[in-house]
C-alpha positions in Angstrom: -53.5 -1.2 -76.3 -56.9 -2.7 -75.7 -57.6 -5.9 -77.9 -60.9 -6.9 -76.7 -63.7 -5.8 -74.1 -66.9 -7.6 -72.9 -69.6 -6.9 -70.5 -72.5 -9.2 -69.3 -75.3 -9.0 -66.7 -76.7 -12.1 -65.1 -80.1 -12.0 -62.9 -79.1 -13.7 -59.6 -82.6 -15.4 -59.3 -81.5 -17.7 -62.0 -78.6 -19.1 -59.9 -80.8 -19.8 -56.9 -80.7 -23.7 -57.4 -81.6 -26.3 -55.2 -78.7 -29.1 -54.4 -79.2 -31.3 -57.4 -79.5 -28.4 -59.8 -76.6 -26.6 -58.4 -74.4 -29.8 -58.9 -75.5 -30.5 -62.4 -74.9 -26.8 -63.5 -71.7 -26.6 -61.8 -70.2 -29.7 -63.5 -70.9 -27.9 -66.7 -70.1 -24.4 -66.0 -67.9 -23.8 -62.8 -64.5 -24.5 -61.8 -64.1 -26.4 -58.3 -62.6 -23.2 -57.1 -65.4 -21.2 -58.2 -67.8 -23.3 -56.2 -65.6 -23.6 -53.1 -65.7 -19.8 -53.0 -69.1 -19.3 -53.7 -70.6 -21.8 -51.4 -68.6 -20.2 -48.4 -70.5 -17.1 -48.8 -73.9 -16.4 -47.3 -75.3 -15.0 -50.7 -73.7 -17.6 -52.8 -76.1 -17.2 -55.6 -74.8 -13.7 -56.3 -71.2 -15.1 -56.5 -72.4 -17.6 -59.0 -74.1 -15.0 -61.1 -71.0 -12.9 -60.9 -68.9 -16.0 -62.0 -71.1 -16.6 -64.8 -71.2 -12.9 -65.9 -67.5 -12.8 -65.8 -67.1 -16.0 -68.0 -69.5 -14.6 -70.6 -67.8 -11.1 -70.5 -64.4 -13.0 -71.4 -66.1 -14.9 -74.1 -67.4 -11.6 -75.6 -64.0 -10.1 -75.1 -62.3 -13.0 -77.0 -65.1 -12.7 -79.6 -65.9 -16.4 -79.5 -67.1 -19.2 -77.5 -64.9 -20.6 -75.0 -66.1 -23.8 -72.9 -67.5 -22.4 -69.7 -65.3 -24.4 -67.5 -62.2 -23.5 -69.4 -62.8 -20.0 -68.1 -62.3 -19.7 -64.4 -62.6 -16.7 -61.8 -59.8 -16.9 -59.3 -58.9 -14.4 -56.6 -55.7 -12.4 -55.6 -54.7 -12.4 -52.0 -56.1 -8.9 -51.9 -59.6 -10.2 -52.9 -59.3 -8.9 -56.5 -60.9 -11.3 -59.1 -58.8 -12.5 -62.0 -59.8 -14.5 -64.9 -57.7 -17.6 -65.6 -57.8 -20.0 -68.9 -57.7 -23.7 -68.6 -57.6 -26.7 -70.7 -55.5 -25.5 -73.3 -57.1 -22.1 -73.9 -54.2 -20.2 -72.3 -52.6 -20.4 -75.8 -55.2 -17.7 -76.7 -53.3 -15.3 -74.5 -50.0 -15.4 -76.7 -52.2 -15.9 -80.0 -54.1 -12.6 -79.3 -51.0 -10.9 -77.8 -52.8 -10.4 -74.6 -50.5 -9.7 -71.7 -53.3 -8.5 -69.0 -56.8 -9.5 -68.4 -58.8 -7.0 -66.4 -61.9 -8.2 -64.7 -64.4 -6.4 -62.4 -67.4 -8.0 -60.9 -70.1 -6.4 -59.2 -73.4 -7.6 -57.6 -76.6 -6.9 -55.6 -79.4 -9.0 -54.6 -80.9 -9.1 -57.9 -78.2 -8.6 -60.6 -74.5 -9.3 -61.2 -72.4 -7.6 -63.8 -68.9 -8.2 -65.2 -66.5 -6.2 -67.3 -63.5 -7.9 -69.0 -60.7 -5.9 -70.8 -57.9 -7.7 -72.6 -54.8 -5.6 -72.9 -52.0 -6.2 -75.2 
């Protein structure tokens, strides 16, 4: 049974930071794992936009704000992206009866999109 769904779009251009801006924004929004992953890629701004869209889609699926840094995008060995909750927000899974969080992210040079489905 679906207990929540969220979708978000992010314009890649908004994530093309200089080094100082990227460091400041990263402290507020991204996990260390997300930053390591994105910065290994040639088109890192596309990854940052995708991660932001995934975080926002997750917040929408749960129906309320969760701190940006408490929602993280990780990857399985296969490369499949997954949502992880941190800072005690993992408890939302049990509180909402969520057994699985489905995530898909896509991006082009200009736009990133993410969809999150919470399944009981």
